[in-house]
matplotlib code that plots the C-alpha trace (Angstrom):
import matplotlib.pyplot as plt

x = [-1.5, 0.4, 0.8, -0.2, 3.3, 4.6, 1.9, 2.8, 6.5, 5.9, 3.7, 6.3, 9.3, 7.7, 8.0, 6.9, 3.6, 2.9, -0.9, -1.9, -5.3, -5.3, -8.3, -8.4, -12.1, -12.3, -15.3, -13.3, -11.9, -8.4, -8.4, -9.6, -7.2, -4.3, -5.1, -5.2, -1.8, -0.3, -1.5, 0.3, 3.7, 3.8, 4.9, 2.1, 3.0, -0.1, 0.1, -2.6, -1.9, -4.9, -3.8, -0.8, -1.2, -3.2, -2.9, -0.2, 2.1, 3.1, 1.3, 3.1, 1.6, 3.2, 5.3, 8.3, 8.1, 8.6, 12.1, 13.5, 12.5, 9.0, 8.3, 4.7, 2.8, -0.8, -3.3, -6.7, -7.5, -9.8, -8.3, -7.8, -5.5, -3.3, -0.8, 1.0, 1.2, 2.8, 5.3, 6.2, 6.5, 8.9, 10.9, 11.4, 12.3, 9.3, 9.4, 5.7, 2.5, -0.7, -4.0, -6.8, -10.1, -11.9, -8.7, -7.8, -5.5, -4.0, -1.6, -0.2, 0.2, 2.1, 4.3, 5.1, 5.9, 8.1, 10.0, 10.6, 8.0, 5.8, 2.2, -1.0, -4.3, -7.8, -7.0, -7.4, -4.1, -5.9, -7.8, -4.6, -2.7, -5.5, -5.5, -1.7, -1.0, -3.9]
y = [-12.0, -12.3, -15.8, -16.9, -17.8, -14.4, -12.6, -14.8, -14.1, -10.3, -10.2, -12.4, -10.2, -6.7, -4.5, -1.1, -0.3, 3.3, 3.6, 6.1, 7.6, 6.4, 7.9, 8.9, 7.8, 4.3, 3.3, 3.7, 0.5, 2.1, 2.7, -0.8, -2.6, -0.5, -1.0, -4.8, -4.8, -2.6, -5.1, -7.8, -6.2, -4.0, -0.4, 1.7, 5.0, 7.2, 9.1, 11.8, 15.5, 16.5, 14.7, 15.0, 11.6, 8.4, 5.2, 6.8, 7.4, 10.7, 11.2, 12.5, 14.4, 12.1, 9.0, 11.1, 12.9, 9.7, 9.3, 5.8, 2.7, 1.6, -2.1, -1.7, 1.3, 0.3, 2.4, 3.3, 5.9, 6.1, 4.4, 7.8, 8.8, 5.8, 6.7, 9.5, 7.3, 4.5, 7.0, 8.1, 4.5, 3.9, 7.1, 6.2, 2.5, 0.8, -3.0, -3.3, -1.4, -2.9, -1.6, -2.5, -4.1, -2.0, -0.1, -1.1, 0.8, -1.6, 0.9, 2.0, -1.6, -2.3, 0.7, -0.5, -4.0, -2.7, -0.7, -3.9, -3.5, -6.3, -5.4, -6.6, -5.3, -5.4, -7.4, -6.6, -6.8, -7.7, -10.6, -11.9, -11.7, -13.6, -16.2, -16.8, -16.3, -17.5]
z = [-12.3, -9.1, -7.9, -4.4, -3.4, -4.5, -2.4, 0.6, 0.2, -0.1, 3.0, 4.9, 4.1, 4.0, 7.1, 6.0, 4.3, 3.1, 2.9, 0.3, 1.1, 4.7, 6.5, 10.2, 10.3, 12.0, 9.8, 6.5, 5.0, 4.8, 8.5, 9.5, 7.1, 8.3, 12.0, 11.3, 9.5, 12.2, 14.8, 12.9, 13.2, 10.0, 10.3, 8.7, 7.3, 6.5, 3.2, 3.3, 2.7, 4.9, 8.1, 10.5, 12.3, 11.9, 14.1, 16.1, 13.1, 11.5, 8.2, 5.1, 2.1, -0.5, -0.8, -1.7, 1.7, 3.7, 5.1, 4.8, 2.7, 1.8, 1.1, -0.1, -1.4, -0.5, -2.5, -1.3, -3.9, -7.0, -10.1, -11.8, -8.9, -9.2, -12.0, -10.0, -7.0, -9.0, -10.5, -7.0, -5.8, -8.7, -7.9, -4.2, -4.9, -3.3, -3.6, -4.4, -5.4, -3.9, -5.3, -2.9, -3.9, -6.5, -7.4, -10.9, -13.3, -15.8, -17.5, -14.1, -13.1, -16.3, -15.7, -12.2, -13.4, -16.2, -13.5, -11.6, -8.8, -7.6, -8.5, -6.9, -8.3, -6.9, -3.8, -0.1, 1.8, 5.0, 3.3, 1.7, 5.1, 6.8, 4.1, 4.3, 8.0, 10.1]

ax = plt.figure().add_subplot(projection="3d")
ax.plot(x, y, z, "-o")
ax.set_aspect("equal")
plt.show()
């Protein structure tokens, strides 16, 4: 389990968050959470093969299509879609994999941790940010 201090440090030092499954629909949790994080200074990179742009940022079909470094791969996908996202996060050298509330895949989490990534499971990045940086 990720300790509170580790989550705080990750959020303090991270700059770029790739949001896998980011929707362009404002009522979807992925959109609201990403807009909040963007408004707090993070660069949000949408990862959705069905979109070209979200929140004023170019969308990419996959993590591996993103140029440059990713600090956090934030996953808004069903648990069965998580393993390939984790493998991609490992391949591109992301610092962390963050599975949003309700997104739980223990084997993928163990795989990411074994590869040296910070892993957060079943927590909302917006709620964690508010808790640590009010």
